[in-house]
N, C-alpha and C positions, 0 to 999 in steps of 0.2 A: 117329419123331422127328425123322429127317432130313428127311422131306417136311413136316413142320411147319417147322421151321428155314429151309427153302427157300422157303415161301411166306410167311413170316414177313420174310426177307430182301427178296423180291420186292416186298412190300408196301411196305417201306422204301424201296426204291430207287424206288417208283414217286412214293412222298410227295415225297422228296428232289428227285426230276426234276421233278415237278411246283412244289415250291418255287421251285427255282431258275428254271423256265420264267417263273413269274409276276414274279419278281425282274428277269429279264432285260428281260422285255416292259416291267415299269415303268422301268428303267434308259432302254431305248429310246426310250419315251413321252417321259421326264424330256430325254432327248437331243435329240428331234426337239423339243419345244417350246423347249427353249434355242435350237437352232438357228434355230428360226423366229422366236423374241424377237430374236436376234440381226441376224438379217436385215432386219427391220421396222426395228431402231434404225440399223443401217449405211443404210437408204433415207432415213430421215427425216433422217440428219446430212447425206446427201448433198443432199436437196432445201434444208436449210436455207443447206448451204455455196453452193449454187446461187444461192439467192436473195439472198444477202449479197455475191457476186462481180457478179451483175447489178447489182444496188444501186451499187456500187462502179464500176462499168464504165458505169452510165449516169447517173451523177452529171453535172449540167449546171451551168454557171455558177459554180462554187465554185473560186474561185482561191486560198483559203487554203489548200488542200493542197499546189499545187505551189508556193506562197511559203514555206512551211513548208519542204519538202524542200529548197528552192533556198537558205535561209536556215542549215541544217543543212549543207549542201555546202560553203558559203562558209567557216562556223565550222572544219570540219575540215580544210578546205584551210589555213585561216590557223594552225590549231594545229600543222600538219605543217609549215610552212613556218618558223613561229618557236619550234619544238621547243625548242630548247636555250636562246633566251632567257626564254621562258615557266616552264621548269623552273629557272633560276636564280633567276628574281623570285620563285616559288613558296616556292622554298628561303630566300631572302632572308626574307620575311613572316613563315614558321613560324620562322627564326631569331631576329626580333626579339621574336615573340610568346612564345618559349621564354625568352628573355633575361627578358622583362617577367615573366612568370607564376614564373619559377624563380628 
């Protein structure tokens, strides 16, 4: 009887080990597949970003970009210089608007 129990126990251990090995191999394959997928996506994104950066740097004759940046800098500088006057003017306008509505 002990002999049969021992054999049965070994068969069960073998089956569990076999199933665990299959699951482990499947997880390893899935992990490798995901790792490969992520590496491919990373390379694709690097190529896209490299292409866009080259487009931006090799853009010739377009002064609109520079002029827009320059206008933004001027507007920000004016807003910084006249900040107090602008805030009081905006508050006055909203005060009159509130009185008109209210």
